[in-house]
N, C-alpha and C positions, 0 to 999 in steps of 0.2 A: 925561245921559239921561234923555230923557223920554216912549219906549217904554216900555209896559209890557211884561213879560213872560209868555206864557201857557202854558196847562199845555200843551199840544202839543208845546211847543218844549223844554221841561224837559229831558227824557234827551238831545239833541243839545246845550243848553247846559253840559251836565254833562259831558260829552264832552270839548266843547271846551273847556273849562277843565283836565281831567286833560292832556290833548295838550299844550295851550298851557304849564301849567306840565314835563313831561318834556321839550318842545322847547328849554325856556328853557336848559336846560344848568347852572340852579342849584339844581334840587330833584333829591334821590335820592328814588325811589319804594321801599320797600322792600320791596312785593309786587305789582307793574305796578298799572298806572293803575284797574283795577276798583273798587279799594276809596273811592279821592278821588269815582271818579265815581257811587257809591252815594250817598256822604255828600252830594253837593254836590244832584243827582235829591232825596235827601230832604228836605234844608232849603229848597230852592227850594220844592218843592212844598208841605211846610207852609205858605211864608208866602204863598205864592196862596191855599192852600185858606181860610186867614184872612182873608184881603182878600177870599173869595169868602163868607164870612161876614157881612164886613160890608157888601155888597151886598144878601147877602138880608135879613137885619135891615133895613137900609135903606127894600129897597122894601117888607117886612110893614107898617112904620110907616106910608108913604104910602098903603098900601092900605089901612089903617086909617083913615086920614084925608081919602080921596078926595073925601069929600062938602064937605069942608070947603073941600078944597086948589081946587076947582073953583067953590065959592061966592067965594073971596078972591081968582080968578084969578089964582093963586100959577102960574109956571113949575113944573110937576114935575120939569125936568131939573135945575134948579139946588136945588131943594128937597130930590133926595135927593141931590146932596154936598155939602151942610150939614148932612144927619142922619151921612152915611155918614162925613163930618169930624168930626163928635162924636162918634162911637160910636167912632171909631180917638182920639182924639185922650184918650177917656176908658179905653182899653183901653192906654196908651203903644204903639199901632204907629201906624208911619209910613206915609204916603202916599204921602211925596215917593221919588221913583223913584233918585235922586243916590244920599240918605241912605239908601234900603233896601238899595240895589244893594252900599253900601258894607258896611253892616250884614251880609249874609248872605255878602259875601266875606269878611269877619274870621272868621262863623262857620264857613264852608267849611275855611278854614284852622286855626284853634282847632281843630276836630272833626277833620283828618285828621292833626296834630302830635298831639296827645292820646292816637288811637289809632297811633301809630306808623307812619302809611300813608308818612307821609313827612318829610324833613330838610333842611336848608337851614342856610348857613352866612352868608346876607345878612338883612338887616333885616326883619322879621315886616313890617311896612309896604309893601316892596317886591313880597313875596311877595302881602300883599292887593292892591298895586296889580295885577299881575297877573290875578290871580283877576276883579279889577272891569273890568278891558282886556277879557279875555274876554269877560265880559257883552256888554259893550258893543261888542264886534267883532260879535257874532252878533245882537245888536240891531239894528244898521244894514246889516246883511246879509241876512236872514230875507224881508223883503218882496222884494229883489230875487229871489232865489233861487224864491221863492214863484211869480212873475210869469215868470220864464224856465221852471218847469215845466209851467205853466199853457200858455203856449207850444207848448212839445213835443207835449203833448196833443192841443192843438188840432188842430195840422198833421199828427196822425196822419189816416191813411185810416178805420183803423175803429179811432174813440177810443171807451171808455165813457161811461157817460150818469153826469155830475156828480151825488153825493151818494149811486151805488150800493157794494159791496163793493171790487168791479172797477176801480174810478175811486179810491177811497183806497188800494187796494194800488197802485196802481199811481203814485198821486201821493206815497207814502211812499217807493217805491223811488228814482225819479226825485226826490225830494227829496235822500236821502242822496246820490247818486251826486256831485249839485253840491255837496254839502259836499264831499263826498270829495276832491271833483276844487282844492277849496280849503283842504285839509287840516282841516276842521273835523269829522269824523269815523274 
């Protein structure tokens, strides 16, 4: 998985994880899927906010050294990634998405199990892989779904202006409909 999960997608991915676990036939839920959805949402959201903090810190460092960067003719984008990688390494934060999503999958599983929200009779690794696969499947689909929704909005005779609240609400409604068609919501 090379794609980055984005904050607006977290609720959808969290719900997909819970639905996929429920539909697997191997996982028993003690009180519906909402508890697992909440845990998955919190864990993924926290991870993304940590990464955002590294982005902000890297940008602060770049901004404070802007004069030196221009004088030395350093590629600002490459320097950003070098700084971000150094900050992440120092904090023990993984930037590699495959490793990160694997860790997140394990955290979701462990937290849901410790809170007695789920139980299973198969290997822990198999359940973790189901969660990891749910994340990956969502990441493969979301750009396609966004394109479908944009095409639907563009085809409307009376379409709202992009960037307005009306547009955003319509986009979210149509996006959720597309997710439902695919059993992802």
